[in-house]
N, C-alpha and C positions, 0 to 999 in steps of 0.2 A: 570360683564363682565370679571373680572379677573379669570383665570382658573388655575393659578399656584401661588405659594407663591411670595410675593414681592421680596425676595432675588433671587429666581430662575428667575423671570421676569427681574430683573435688570442685572443678569448675561447674559441673552439672549440679552438684549439691548446692553450691553458692547461688547459682541461677534460680534454683527451685525456691530457696528460702528468701532470696532477694525480692521475689515477686510479692511475698506476703509473710510477715513474721508469724510464727506459731501462735495460734489462738486469737489473732486479731480478726479472724473471720467471724468471731462471735460478737463483735461490736457492730452496732447499727448506727451509732452517732457519728457526727462529723469527725473525720480523721484528725488525730492529735488534739481533740478537744478534751476537756476534763471528763465529760460523760463517756467519751470513747475509751479512755483509760480505765474508768471505773467499771464499765461493762466487761472489759477484758479481765480485770482483777476479780470481779464477782464470779465470772465463769470459772477461772482457774481454781479458786479456793473452794468453790462449791463442788466442783468435779474431783478435786484432789485435796481434800481437807487435811490429809496427813502431811502435807508439805511443811506446815508450820512446826509440827512436833519434830519432824526430821531435821529441818534446817536450824531450828532454835535461834532465830535471828537475834533476839535480845541478849543472848549469851556472848555476843561478839562486839559489844560496846567497847570502843577504843582499840579494837584489834584489827589487824590487817587481813582483809578478805579479798580473794580473787574469784570472780565468777567467770567461768569459761562458757561462752554461748549464752549471753543474757537475753537474746530474742527481743520480745516486746518490753522487757525490763520489769516485769511484775515482781519477780523475786528480788531483783537488784535494788529496787527502791525500798524494800524492807530492810536491807542492810543499812541504807542511808538513814531511814527512820529510826533504826536502832542505835545509831551513833557509831557504826563501824567505819573503819578507814577502808573504803571499798574501791577496788579497781575491777575492770571487766573488759573482756574482749568478745567480739563476735565476728563471724566470717563475712557478714553482710553490711552494706551501707544502710539498708532498710532498717535493720535492728538498731544501728547507731542513731538513726533519725528518730525512731520511736523512743528510745531511752533519753536522748537529749531533750526532746520536747516534753517528755514526761517529768523530768527533773525540773524543768522550767515552769511547767503548769502548776506543780505542787510547791514550788519554792523550796525545794529540798537542798540540803548542804551539797556543795560541790564534791564529786568523787575525786579520789586521788588521781585516777587515770582511766579513761574509757577510750577504746579505739577499735578499728577494724584490724583483725589479726587472725592467725591460724592456730588452732588448738594443738597442732603437731609441732609448732615452732613458737613457743610463747616468748614474747619480747620482754622478759623480766629476768632479773638476776636470780641465781640459785639461793635457796635458804632465805626467802623473803617474807612469806605469808604465814599467818597463823592458821588460816583455813583456805583450802581450795575447794570450790563448790561448782557443780555442773549438773543441771537437771535435764535429762533427756536429750543430750546433745552429742556425747562422744561416740555413740553408736552410729552416727551419721558420717563421721569423718573416715576416709579410707583406711587409715592406720590407727585404729582405736588404741592398740597397745602402746604406740608411740605417744599418743596424746595423754595416756595415763602416766607414762614415764615422765613426760614433760610437767604434768601437774605435780607429780611427786617431787621433781627436781626443785621447783620453786617454793615448796613448803620449807619452813624452818624446821630444824630438828625438834621433834615433839609435836609438830603441827598436825592438823587433821585434814583428811579428805572426805568429802561427802558428795557422792554422785548418784545419778539414776541411770541405769541401763535397762533396755528391754529384756524380758524373760522369754527365751525360746520355748521353754516347757510351761506355757501358760494357755489358759482357755482362749485368750484373745488371739494368740498366734495360731491356735487350732482353727478358730473361726476364719481367719484370713486364708489359711491353707484350704479349708473346705470351699471357700468362695472362689478362689483363683486357681485351684488345682483340681480338687475332687469334682466340683460342679461344672468345671470346664472340660471334663473328660480327660484329664491328665493327672491321675492320682499318683503317678510315679515321681512327680515333681516334689522336691523336699520343702520343708518349712523354710529352710535357709533361702532357697531359690525364690520362694513366694515373697518373703519379706524383702529380699534384695530388690525385686522388681516391682512390688506393689504396695509397699508400706512407706508412705510419705516420699521423701527424696530418694533418688536412685542410690542403691548400695547400702540401704539400711540393714543393720545387723541386730541380732538378739542373742543372748548368751545364757548358758547354763550356770548353775552355782559353781561347779568345778572349774569352768573356764574363767570365771571372774576371779575366783580365789587365786588361780594360777597367774593371771595377768597382774594382779595387785602384788602378790608375793614377788614376782619377777621385778617389779618396780621398787622393791625394797621396803614395802609397807607391811605393817603388822597390825594386830588387834582388828582383824577383818571381820565385819559383821554384815549380814545380809537379811533382808526381809522383803518378800514379794507382796505387793498390794495391788488392788484393783480399783480403778476409778469409780467414783460414786455413780451408780446406775439408777438412782431413785427416779430422776426425770424420765429415763427410758422406760422403766418399769411402769410408771404411771400412764405413759402413752400406749403401752402394749395392751392387747386384748386381755380381758379379765382372766381367761382360761390359761394364758401363758405367764401371768405374773408370778405364780408360785414357782414355776420353773426358773425364771430369771432370778428370783430371790435366792433359790437354792444354789444357782450358779455363783452368785455374788458371795454367798457364805462359804462355799467350797473353795473359791479362788483365794479368799483371805485366810482361810484356816489351813490350807494345804500348800501354801506357797505357789499357787497357780495363778497369781495375779500378774498383770502385764508389766508392772514396774518393779524392778529390783531397787530398793533403797539400800545403798552400800556406804558403809563408813569404814575408815581405816586410819592408821596413824603412821607418821614417819618416826622411826625410833630416835631417841635423843643421841644414841651412839652414832648416828649417820651424819654427824656434823661435817665430817671430812669427805663424805661421799657425794656423788652426783654433782660435782662442781662443773663438769663440762657439759655443754649442750649437745 
């Protein structure tokens, strides 16, 4: 699937997200104002209300948390509000600017460390964090498996990983394939190809349950749990013609009951016995 070198692809990914951090397009207020950040936060948790239950921000009070790919910083500031000892990295300067201004606007506690860095080469020592967290980011980096190994490396023995990756066997992926393959007269194109070329930044990937379990197990993680969820479509349903609304409601119900949702919520643990492993980067 890859048509350019990993370095060139990563540069393209960085360029894409450096133009605009994810979800900032839903803010209409002046950039970096309090209203700007509140509009972003309102959209994120209205469209993805399951994030709070998954992340469980308040459980990490006083614990060391690393967020990989903090984007506009909406989840990251929840760690600070909860009293976590939070660090974070993002590939883009735009994200760092968003987060830095956000912390200042709200007068939040200073994070332990935030910087521009690469998910595939984390600038932290091994066995450091109680939680490694990443929501909807690692499927954008060219070597997703390496980024998962890196996140596992920096977890302390017994530490947790919570990440979100896209689900290839989802109704959302099927819609994208229909739009960019079937309706374009090229039904032979795979879902992988369509997502790589037409889902957000270049090289975007989505995974099956089996692929995710294999990647996490190869990184030495155990207690792997997955749940596929779909974004809240209530606003879309309300804007749809009345005749189509029952169909949309059925689709939403099926996605969430059959693991056909777009977002795999994935949690795993680094075994306590792994204290002597993964020391090298």
